[in-house]
MARGU-696934 format. One record per atom (N, C-alpha, C): residue number from 1; residue in one letter; atom name; x, y, z. Coordinates in pm, whole numbers, plus 50000, padded with zeros to 5 digits. Layout:
residues N
PARO   k r  a     X     Y     Z
PARO NUM A CA     X     Y     Z
...
***
This chain:
residues 187
PARO   k r  a     X     Y     Z
PARO   1 X  N 73470 81559 50084
PARO   1 X CA 73405 81461 50154
PARO   1 X  C 73364 81302 50026
PARO   2 X  N 73404 81181 49988
PARO   2 X CA 73378 81163 49906
PARO   2 X  C 73395 80967 49939
PARO   3 X  N 73257 80910 49891
PARO   3 X CA 73269 80786 49848
PARO   3 X  C 73280 80674 50009
PARO   4 X  N 73210 80619 50051
PARO   4 X CA 73135 80567 50223
PARO   4 X  C 73220 80578 50259
PARO   5 X  N 73237 80726 50336
PARO   5 X CA 73265 80757 50447
PARO   5 X  C 73190 80805 50550
PARO   6 X  N 73200 80840 50685
PARO   6 X CA 73079 80891 50742
PARO   6 X  C 73156 81080 50781
PARO   7 X  N 73051 81121 50739
PARO   7 X CA 73111 81252 50738
PARO   7 X  C 73065 81375 50892
PARO   8 X  N 73149 81388 50965
PARO   8 X CA 73093 81447 51115
PARO   8 X  C 73138 81589 51082
PARO   9 X  N 73052 81742 51109
PARO   9 X CA 73152 81834 51119
PARO   9 X  C 73064 81878 51276
PARO  10 X  N 73179 81954 51325
PARO  10 X CA 73100 81998 51465
PARO  10 X  C 73158 82121 51534
PARO  11 X  N 73107 82252 51504
PARO  11 X CA 73120 82390 51579
PARO  11 X  C 73274 82384 51471
PARO  12 X  N 73229 82410 51333
PARO  12 X CA 73339 82429 51274
PARO  12 X  C 73311 82590 51211
PARO  13 X  N 73373 82664 51131
PARO  13 X CA 73347 82794 51113
PARO  13 X  C 73417 82809 50976
PARO  14 X  N 73337 82813 50824
PARO  14 X CA 73382 82786 50708
PARO  14 X  C 73343 82897 50636
PARO  15 X  N 73401 83045 50620
PARO  15 X CA 73437 83202 50594
PARO  15 X  C 73546 83183 50463
PARO  16 X  N 73477 83266 50397
PARO  16 X CA 73539 83284 50245
PARO  16 X  C 73570 83148 50210
PARO  17 X  N 73523 83084 50140
PARO  17 X CA 73534 83010 50088
PARO  17 X  C 73494 83002 49932
PARO  18 X  N 73538 82965 49880
PARO  18 X CA 73521 82895 49712
PARO  18 X  C 73542 82844 49638
PARO  19 X  N 73426 82821 49488
PARO  19 X CA 73467 82740 49366
PARO  19 X  C 73452 82865 49300
PARO  20 X  N 73577 82862 49154
PARO  20 X CA 73578 83015 49062
PARO  20 X  C 73566 82943 48948
PARO  21 X  N 73601 82844 48905
PARO  21 X CA 73539 82770 48808
PARO  21 X  C 73468 82647 48769
PARO  22 X  N 73386 82582 48613
PARO  22 X CA 73330 82463 48625
PARO  22 X  C 73430 82436 48564
PARO  23 X  N 73498 82313 48598
PARO  23 X CA 73538 82225 48427
PARO  23 X  C 73449 82154 48374
PARO  24 X  N 73348 82074 48278
PARO  24 X CA 73292 81982 48238
PARO  24 X  C 73344 81924 48239
PARO  25 X  N 73363 81784 48237
PARO  25 X CA 73365 81592 48234
PARO  25 X  C 73260 81562 48067
PARO  26 X  N 73364 81642 47969
PARO  26 X CA 73270 81541 47871
PARO  26 X  C 73200 81383 47845
PARO  27 X  N 73230 81313 47988
PARO  27 X CA 73185 81194 47911
PARO  27 X  C 73086 81221 48043
PARO  28 X  N 73010 81295 48151
PARO  28 X CA 72894 81245 48212
PARO  28 X  C 72856 81412 48125
PARO  29 X  N 72640 81377 48168
PARO  29 X CA 72607 81422 48134
PARO  29 X  C 72561 81575 48167
PARO  30 X  N 72545 81584 48334
PARO  30 X CA 72504 81727 48338
PARO  30 X  C 72710 81760 48453
PARO  31 X  N 72714 81866 48459
PARO  31 X CA 72805 81888 48557
PARO  31 X  C 72806 81943 48721
PARO  32 X  N 72711 81889 48770
PARO  32 X CA 72613 81861 48890
PARO  32 X  C 72734 81789 49031
PARO  33 X  N 72817 81723 49004
PARO  33 X CA 72975 81675 49078
PARO  33 X  C 72994 81802 49125
PARO  34 X  N 73009 81905 49044
PARO  34 X CA 73041 81996 49077
PARO  34 X  C 73047 82088 49200
PARO  35 X  N 73056 82133 49305
PARO  35 X CA 72956 82232 49429
PARO  35 X  C 73033 82259 49493
PARO  36 X  N 72977 82329 49600
PARO  36 X CA 73005 82375 49744
PARO  36 X  C 73097 82415 49774
PARO  37 X  N 73063 82554 49800
PARO  37 X CA 73172 82603 49828
PARO  37 X  C 73282 82661 49905
PARO  38 X  N 73204 82567 50060
PARO  38 X CA 73310 82542 50138
PARO  38 X  C 73282 82394 50155
PARO  39 X  N 73198 82320 50140
PARO  39 X CA 73232 82205 50165
PARO  39 X  C 73152 82129 50049
PARO  40 X  N 73172 81987 49984
PARO  40 X CA 73108 81950 49896
PARO  40 X  C 73131 81758 50022
PARO  41 X  N 72988 81701 49952
PARO  41 X CA 72976 81593 49998
PARO  41 X  C 72842 81472 49905
PARO  42 X  N 72978 81340 49876
PARO  42 X CA 72979 81301 49697
PARO  42 X  C 72962 81174 49760
PARO  43 X  N 72905 81088 49771
PARO  43 X CA 72869 80938 49790
PARO  43 X  C 72898 80934 49957
PARO  44 X  N 72906 80981 49972
PARO  44 X CA 72901 80969 50150
PARO  44 X  C 72818 80933 50238
PARO  45 X  N 72850 80768 50292
PARO  45 X CA 72757 80690 50391
PARO  45 X  C 72646 80798 50451
PARO  46 X  N 72653 80842 50526
PARO  46 X CA 72615 80890 50628
PARO  46 X  C 72663 81111 50698
PARO  47 X  N 72609 81161 50683
PARO  47 X CA 72659 81252 50743
PARO  47 X  C 72613 81377 50837
PARO  48 X  N 72640 81435 50920
PARO  48 X CA 72611 81466 51071
PARO  48 X  C 72690 81652 51053
PARO  49 X  N 72602 81746 51101
PARO  49 X CA 72722 81834 51048
PARO  49 X  C 72607 81923 51248
PARO  50 X  N 72687 81928 51294
PARO  50 X CA 72640 82043 51441
PARO  50 X  C 72710 82190 51443
PARO  51 X  N 72638 82270 51466
PARO  51 X CA 72648 82404 51509
PARO  51 X  C 72753 82444 51472
PARO  52 X  N 72746 82489 51339
PARO  52 X CA 72885 82495 51197
PARO  52 X  C 72838 82700 51167
PARO  53 X  N 72938 82730 51170
PARO  53 X CA 72882 82880 51060
PARO  53 X  C 72948 82870 50899
PARO  54 X  N 72865 82876 50819
PARO  54 X CA 72908 82891 50674
PARO  54 X  C 72861 83042 50676
PARO  55 X  N 72946 83149 50625
PARO  55 X CA 72905 83275 50598
PARO  55 X  C 73045 83294 50486
PARO  56 X  N 72957 83370 50408
PARO  56 X CA 73056 83423 50292
PARO  56 X  C 73095 83344 50182
PARO  57 X  N 73025 83205 50151
PARO  57 X CA 73106 83093 50066
PARO  57 X  C 73046 83179 49961
PARO  58 X  N 73103 83139 49813
PARO  58 X CA 72997 83125 49703
PARO  58 X  C 73100 82999 49594
PARO  59 X  N 72981 82995 49523
PARO  59 X CA 72994 82878 49440
PARO  59 X  C 72953 82906 49249
PARO  60 X  N 73044 82894 49167
PARO  60 X CA 73018 82938 49089
PARO  60 X  C 72899 82834 49012
PARO  61 X  N 72868 82736 49091
PARO  61 X CA 72762 82663 49013
PARO  61 X  C 72652 82624 49152
PARO  62 X  N 72616 82508 49177
PARO  62 X CA 72584 82469 49353
PARO  62 X  C 72618 82429 49424
PARO  63 X  N 72510 82536 49488
PARO  63 X CA 72506 82526 49680
PARO  63 X  C 72676 82602 49700
PARO  64 X  N 72619 82746 49729
PARO  64 X CA 72707 82863 49768
PARO  64 X  C 72796 82824 49886
PARO  65 X  N 72730 82706 49974
PARO  65 X CA 72830 82669 50105
PARO  65 X  C 72791 82542 50069
PARO  66 X  N 72746 82479 50096
PARO  66 X CA 72748 82347 50077
PARO  66 X  C 72693 82265 49968
PARO  67 X  N 72728 82162 49892
PARO  67 X CA 72692 82078 49796
PARO  67 X  C 72686 81944 49840
PARO  68 X  N 72560 81834 49839
PARO  68 X CA 72489 81663 49854
PARO  68 X  C 72503 81573 49700
PARO  69 X  N 72594 81520 49710
PARO  69 X CA 72578 81439 49588
PARO  69 X  C 72568 81301 49589
PARO  70 X  N 72437 81226 49553
PARO  70 X CA 72442 81089 49584
PARO  70 X  C 72472 81015 49738
PARO  71 X  N 72413 81058 49850
PARO  71 X CA 72446 80996 49975
PARO  71 X  C 72417 80861 49965
PARO  72 X  N 72416 80785 50068
PARO  72 X CA 72392 80606 50044
PARO  72 X  C 72291 80638 50199
PARO  73 X  N 72288 80741 50276
PARO  73 X CA 72206 80767 50320
PARO  73 X  C 72142 80871 50398
PARO  74 X  N 72131 80902 50545
PARO  74 X CA 72090 81029 50575
PARO  74 X  C 72156 81109 50611
PARO  75 X  N 72116 81308 50579
PARO  75 X CA 72251 81363 50616
PARO  75 X  C 72148 81510 50714
PARO  76 X  N 72231 81474 50856
PARO  76 X CA 72153 81610 50911
PARO  76 X  C 72204 81703 50951
PARO  77 X  N 72175 81816 50965
PARO  77 X CA 72218 81983 50982
PARO  77 X  C 72169 82001 51133
PARO  78 X  N 72246 82052 51219
PARO  78 X CA 72132 82080 51436
PARO  78 X  C 72239 82178 51414
PARO  79 X  N 72124 82361 51431
PARO  79 X CA 72170 82454 51499
PARO  79 X  C 72270 82549 51443
PARO  80 X  N 72316 82517 51273
PARO  80 X CA 72418 82587 51221
PARO  80 X  C 72364 82722 51164
PARO  81 X  N 72496 82809 51097
PARO  81 X CA 72453 82928 51050
PARO  81 X  C 72456 82929 50962
PARO  82 X  N 72389 82939 50827
PARO  82 X CA 72421 82995 50755
PARO  82 X  C 72403 83145 50667
PARO  83 X  N 72498 83227 50649
PARO  83 X CA 72468 83422 50671
PARO  83 X  C 72537 83431 50533
PARO  84 X  N 72482 83527 50399
PARO  84 X CA 72622 83560 50261
PARO  84 X  C 72653 83481 50190
PARO  85 X  N 72622 83373 50185
PARO  85 X CA 72602 83293 50091
PARO  85 X  C 72569 83271 49949
PARO  86 X  N 72651 83259 49847
PARO  86 X CA 72545 83285 49730
PARO  86 X  C 72643 83143 49619
PARO  87 X  N 72535 83180 49553
PARO  87 X CA 72576 83003 49426
PARO  87 X  C 72506 83161 49329
PARO  88 X  N 72617 83102 49178
PARO  88 X CA 72624 83162 49071
PARO  88 X  C 72418 83049 49003
PARO  89 X  N 72388 82957 49048
PARO  89 X CA 72328 82841 48975
PARO  89 X  C 72225 82817 49103
PARO  90 X  N 72248 82714 49180
PARO  90 X CA 72110 82678 49223
PARO  90 X  C 72104 82680 49400
PARO  91 X  N 72052 82648 49484
PARO  91 X CA 72113 82702 49599
PARO  91 X  C 72205 82812 49681
PARO  92 X  N 72148 82890 49762
PARO  92 X CA 72246 83033 49739
PARO  92 X  C 72337 82901 49871
PARO  93 X  N 72240 82886 49982
PARO  93 X CA 72391 82783 50067
PARO  93 X  C 72364 82703 50053
PARO  94 X  N 72262 82610 50072
PARO  94 X CA 72278 82432 49990
PARO  94 X  C 72258 82384 49915
PARO  95 X  N 72286 82312 49861
PARO  95 X CA 72235 82296 49725
PARO  95 X  C 72236 82108 49709
PARO  96 X  N 72118 82003 49682
PARO  96 X CA 72131 81867 49687
PARO  96 X  C 72046 81779 49532
PARO  97 X  N 72107 81660 49564
PARO  97 X CA 72047 81634 49406
PARO  97 X  C 72073 81470 49426
PARO  98 X  N 72020 81343 49385
PARO  98 X CA 71981 81259 49382
PARO  98 X  C 71993 81194 49515
PARO  99 X  N 71983 81223 49613
PARO  99 X CA 71983 81176 49764
PARO  99 X  C 71848 81049 49799
PARO 100 X  N 71893 80954 49793
PARO 100 X CA 71836 80805 49789
PARO 100 X  C 71693 80819 49938
PARO 101 X  N 71768 80862 50049
PARO 101 X CA 71721 80900 50166
PARO 101 X  C 71691 81004 50196
PARO 102 X  N 71681 81069 50336
PARO 102 X CA 71678 81178 50443
PARO 102 X  C 71821 81338 50426
PARO 103 X  N 71765 81428 50450
PARO 103 X CA 71772 81564 50444
PARO 103 X  C 71739 81610 50529
PARO 104 X  N 71771 81647 50661
PARO 104 X CA 71742 81694 50776
PARO 104 X  C 71837 81811 50820
PARO 105 X  N 71727 81976 50857
PARO 105 X CA 71803 82094 50861
PARO 105 X  C 71709 82084 50992
PARO 106 X  N 71771 82097 51131
PARO 106 X CA 71705 82124 51265
PARO 106 X  C 71770 82224 51350
PARO 107 X  N 71664 82310 51352
PARO 107 X CA 71660 82442 51465
PARO 107 X  C 71815 82480 51396
PARO 108 X  N 71830 82518 51291
PARO 108 X CA 71909 82604 51213
PARO 108 X  C 71899 82748 51125
PARO 109 X  N 71906 82814 51103
PARO 109 X CA 71925 82948 51061
PARO 109 X  C 72013 82999 50876
PARO 110 X  N 71906 83012 50825
PARO 110 X CA 71993 83079 50659
PARO 110 X  C 71920 83217 50674
PARO 111 X  N 72012 83332 50676
PARO 111 X CA 71969 83417 50676
PARO 111 X  C 72049 83551 50505
PARO 112 X  N 72015 83563 50461
PARO 112 X CA 72066 83697 50314
PARO 112 X  C 72175 83549 50275
PARO 113 X  N 72128 83473 50194
PARO 113 X CA 72173 83405 50127
PARO 113 X  C 72161 83435 49948
PARO 114 X  N 72217 83407 49865
PARO 114 X CA 72185 83422 49741
PARO 114 X  C 72194 83352 49619
PARO 115 X  N 72139 83305 49512
PARO 115 X CA 72112 83222 49426
PARO 115 X  C 72077 83268 49279
PARO 116 X  N 72082 83277 49225
PARO 116 X CA 72095 83287 49093
PARO 116 X  C 71944 83255 48987
PARO 117 X  N 71918 83118 49061
PARO 117 X CA 71888 83047 48960
PARO 117 X  C 71736 83033 49092
PARO 118 X  N 71791 82929 49086
PARO 118 X CA 71688 82879 49215
PARO 118 X  C 71665 82847 49362
PARO 119 X  N 71572 82843 49493
PARO 119 X CA 71681 82842 49588
PARO 119 X  C 71780 82924 49627
PARO 120 X  N 71736 83029 49680
PARO 120 X CA 71790 83138 49779
PARO 120 X  C 71903 83089 49865
PARO 121 X  N 71798 82948 49951
PARO 121 X CA 71912 82912 50092
PARO 121 X  C 71892 82810 50052
PARO 122 X  N 71819 82701 49991
PARO 122 X CA 71830 82548 50013
PARO 122 X  C 71748 82512 49835
PARO 123 X  N 71792 82454 49776
PARO 123 X CA 71769 82361 49665
PARO 123 X  C 71774 82254 49604
PARO 124 X  N 71637 82154 49640
PARO 124 X CA 71649 81995 49654
PARO 124 X  C 71606 81982 49534
PARO 125 X  N 71662 81859 49483
PARO 125 X CA 71612 81802 49337
PARO 125 X  C 71625 81575 49354
PARO 126 X  N 71583 81499 49316
PARO 126 X CA 71568 81404 49276
PARO 126 X  C 71478 81344 49190
PARO 127 X  N 71510 81340 49052
PARO 127 X CA 71475 81293 48950
PARO 127 X  C 71505 81208 48923
PARO 128 X  N 71574 81136 48938
PARO 128 X CA 71656 81013 48926
PARO 128 X  C 71582 80848 49024
PARO 129 X  N 71580 80950 49093
PARO 129 X CA 71463 80842 49184
PARO 129 X  C 71334 80862 49123
PARO 130 X  N 71257 80939 49125
PARO 130 X CA 71102 80970 49101
PARO 130 X  C 71100 81067 49283
PARO 131 X  N 71159 81088 49322
PARO 131 X CA 71159 81108 49479
PARO 131 X  C 71098 81015 49539
PARO 132 X  N 71110 80906 49510
PARO 132 X CA 71060 80776 49590
PARO 132 X  C 71163 80748 49781
PARO 133 X  N 71082 80767 49829
PARO 133 X CA 71129 80706 49971
PARO 133 X  C 71175 80812 50086
PARO 134 X  N 71233 80957 49931
PARO 134 X CA 71320 81102 49966
PARO 134 X  C 71226 81171 50157
PARO 135 X  N 71272 81219 50195
PARO 135 X CA 71282 81315 50283
PARO 135 X  C 71379 81378 50271
PARO 136 X  N 71257 81576 50327
PARO 136 X CA 71346 81688 50314
PARO 136 X  C 71276 81722 50445
PARO 137 X  N 71330 81697 50532
PARO 137 X CA 71222 81749 50698
PARO 137 X  C 71346 81896 50757
PARO 138 X  N 71306 81991 50741
PARO 138 X CA 71292 82117 50820
PARO 138 X  C 71256 82120 50908
PARO 139 X  N 71313 82164 51032
PARO 139 X CA 71177 82152 51173
PARO 139 X  C 71292 82286 51255
PARO 140 X  N 71201 82390 51346
PARO 140 X CA 71224 82502 51379
PARO 140 X  C 71393 82605 51319
PARO 141 X  N 71324 82575 51193
PARO 141 X CA 71455 82691 51106
PARO 141 X  C 71385 82873 51095
PARO 142 X  N 71485 82926 51112
PARO 142 X CA 71466 83043 51020
PARO 142 X  C 71501 83080 50900
PARO 143 X  N 71415 83092 50814
PARO 143 X CA 71453 83118 50681
PARO 143 X  C 71465 83334 50664
PARO 144 X  N 71523 83351 50652
PARO 144 X CA 71551 83496 50648
PARO 144 X  C 71615 83577 50524
PARO 145 X  N 71544 83702 50426
PARO 145 X CA 71561 83742 50339
PARO 145 X  C 71699 83687 50242
PARO 146 X  N 71628 83574 50253
PARO 146 X CA 71727 83533 50091
PARO 146 X  C 71677 83527 49987
PARO 147 X  N 71718 83518 49872
PARO 147 X CA 71644 83577 49773
PARO 147 X  C 71727 83505 49616
PARO 148 X  N 71653 83450 49541
PARO 148 X CA 71678 83393 49440
PARO 148 X  C 71611 83475 49272
PARO 149 X  N 71683 83460 49193
PARO 149 X CA 71699 83484 49027
PARO 149 X  C 71555 83411 49000
PARO 150 X  N 71518 83351 49010
PARO 150 X CA 71381 83228 48978
PARO 150 X  C 71244 83148 49100
PARO 151 X  N 71248 83060 49138
PARO 151 X CA 71211 83026 49175
PARO 151 X  C 71260 82981 49317
PARO 152 X  N 71133 83015 49464
PARO 152 X CA 71159 82966 49589
PARO 152 X  C 71270 83114 49641
PARO 153 X  N 71233 83165 49699
PARO 153 X CA 71316 83282 49733
PARO 153 X  C 71447 83207 49871
PARO 154 X  N 71365 83136 49974
PARO 154 X CA 71394 83053 50000
PARO 154 X  C 71422 82935 50016
PARO 155 X  N 71330 82835 49936
PARO 155 X CA 71291 82679 49912
PARO 155 X  C 71276 82670 49798
PARO 156 X  N 71338 82606 49688
PARO 156 X CA 71288 82562 49635
PARO 156 X  C 71319 82385 49613
PARO 157 X  N 71226 82300 49576
PARO 157 X CA 71257 82143 49559
PARO 157 X  C 71184 82075 49467
PARO 158 X  N 71267 82043 49393
PARO 158 X CA 71193 81913 49286
PARO 158 X  C 71169 81798 49271
PARO 159 X  N 71074 81708 49233
PARO 159 X CA 71055 81592 49245
PARO 159 X  C 71113 81516 49351
PARO 160 X  N 71044 81558 49501
PARO 160 X CA 71095 81491 49654
PARO 160 X  C 70976 81497 49699
PARO 161 X  N 70903 81332 49721
PARO 161 X CA 70761 81294 49734
PARO 161 X  C 70730 81350 49931
PARO 162 X  N 70794 81366 49990
PARO 162 X CA 70807 81421 50143
PARO 162 X  C 70909 81510 50164
PARO 163 X  N 70836 81616 50161
PARO 163 X CA 70851 81767 50244
PARO 163 X  C 70792 81804 50355
PARO 164 X  N 70889 81799 50457
PARO 164 X CA 70838 81902 50577
PARO 164 X  C 70889 82015 50639
PARO 165 X  N 70771 82098 50689
PARO 165 X CA 70886 82230 50692
PARO 165 X  C 70750 82256 50799
PARO 166 X  N 70791 82211 50925
PARO 166 X CA 70753 82250 51059
PARO 166 X  C 70750 82318 51163
PARO 167 X  N 70759 82413 51207
PARO 167 X CA 70773 82496 51313
PARO 167 X  C 70874 82601 51243
PARO 168 X  N 70863 82666 51108
PARO 168 X CA 70984 82711 51085
PARO 168 X  C 70930 82862 51104
PARO 169 X  N 71010 83000 51065
PARO 169 X CA 70964 83112 51006
PARO 169 X  C 71031 83171 50910
PARO 170 X  N 70933 83191 50791
PARO 170 X CA 70967 83169 50712
PARO 170 X  C 70923 83313 50652
PARO 171 X  N 71041 83448 50630
PARO 171 X CA 71041 83567 50671
PARO 171 X  C 71092 83680 50563
PARO 172 X  N 71066 83775 50481
PARO 172 X CA 71105 83863 50429
PARO 172 X  C 71155 83744 50276
PARO 173 X  N 71202 83712 50243
PARO 173 X CA 71252 83613 50159
PARO 173 X  C 71238 83640 49993
PARO 174 X  N 71267 83663 49878
PARO 174 X CA 71238 83763 49724
PARO 174 X  C 71228 83624 49624
PARO 175 X  N 71144 83584 49571
PARO 175 X CA 71243 83517 49446
PARO 175 X  C 71111 83603 49317
PARO 176 X  N 71201 83606 49210
PARO 176 X CA 71200 83657 49139
PARO 176 X  C 71037 83581 48997
PARO 177 X  N 71040 83475 49001
PARO 177 X CA 70949 83437 48969
PARO 177 X  C 70871 83373 49018
PARO 178 X  N 70834 83216 49095
PARO 178 X CA 70731 83138 49152
PARO 178 X  C 70795 83168 49346
PARO 179 X  N 70693 83126 49430
PARO 179 X CA 70731 83056 49534
PARO 179 X  C 70828 83171 49556
PARO 180 X  N 70768 83346 49653
PARO 180 X CA 70864 83392 49704
PARO 180 X  C 70923 83318 49872
PARO 181 X  N 70867 83253 49923
PARO 181 X CA 70938 83158 50032
PARO 181 X  C 70991 83048 49968
PARO 182 X  N 70837 82963 49949
PARO 182 X CA 70904 82849 49964
PARO 182 X  C 70840 82803 49765
PARO 183 X  N 70922 82684 49736
PARO 183 X CA 70806 82640 49555
PARO 183 X  C 70862 82460 49611
PARO 184 X  N 70750 82457 49577
PARO 184 X CA 70794 82295 49569
PARO 184 X  C 70689 82218 49392
PARO 185 X  N 70779 82171 49335
PARO 185 X CA 70718 82120 49202
PARO 185 X  C 70760 81943 49229
PARO 186 X  N 70589 81886 49236
PARO 186 X CA 70622 81730 49215
PARO 186 X  C 70630 81697 49094
PARO 187 X  N 70613 81550 49169
PARO 187 X CA 70650 81418 49051
PARO 187 X  C 70625 81480 48921
***
């Protein structure tokens, strides 16, 4: 999904999808434009996903199942299952960067996802905006047996001012360095 559209996924199954190569564009300073083993959202006006299953997806860069970059508005994921996804970098299940508004995960489950770097289930970063006005809202979510090679076995978040984790079960997650369950780095 790209540029100015509104994206809606409902009751979808994303199974065994992968991105196997990353080609760097020398005109860009960073390869984060690449990502999303199953789904990539880039410069989308608004996104919604309801009751989807993301299973056994992989990516050589960010977001084993899904990757979000430069949303213009909000993204909401409700009642979805992220299971056995992996990333050779950040965000075993989900990765997002440069998000000017809000990301909501409501009544979802993240199980047995893996990131070789940080954020076994969820990785989020917003360095350019300095975290201004961004809200990561995780409510009624189960994060179970996710792993990362560095920080945040379940969740790793950097440079985002408002992080709300409400009524969640964060169980048996493992990080090799910091935050077995959750790692948050401020601005």
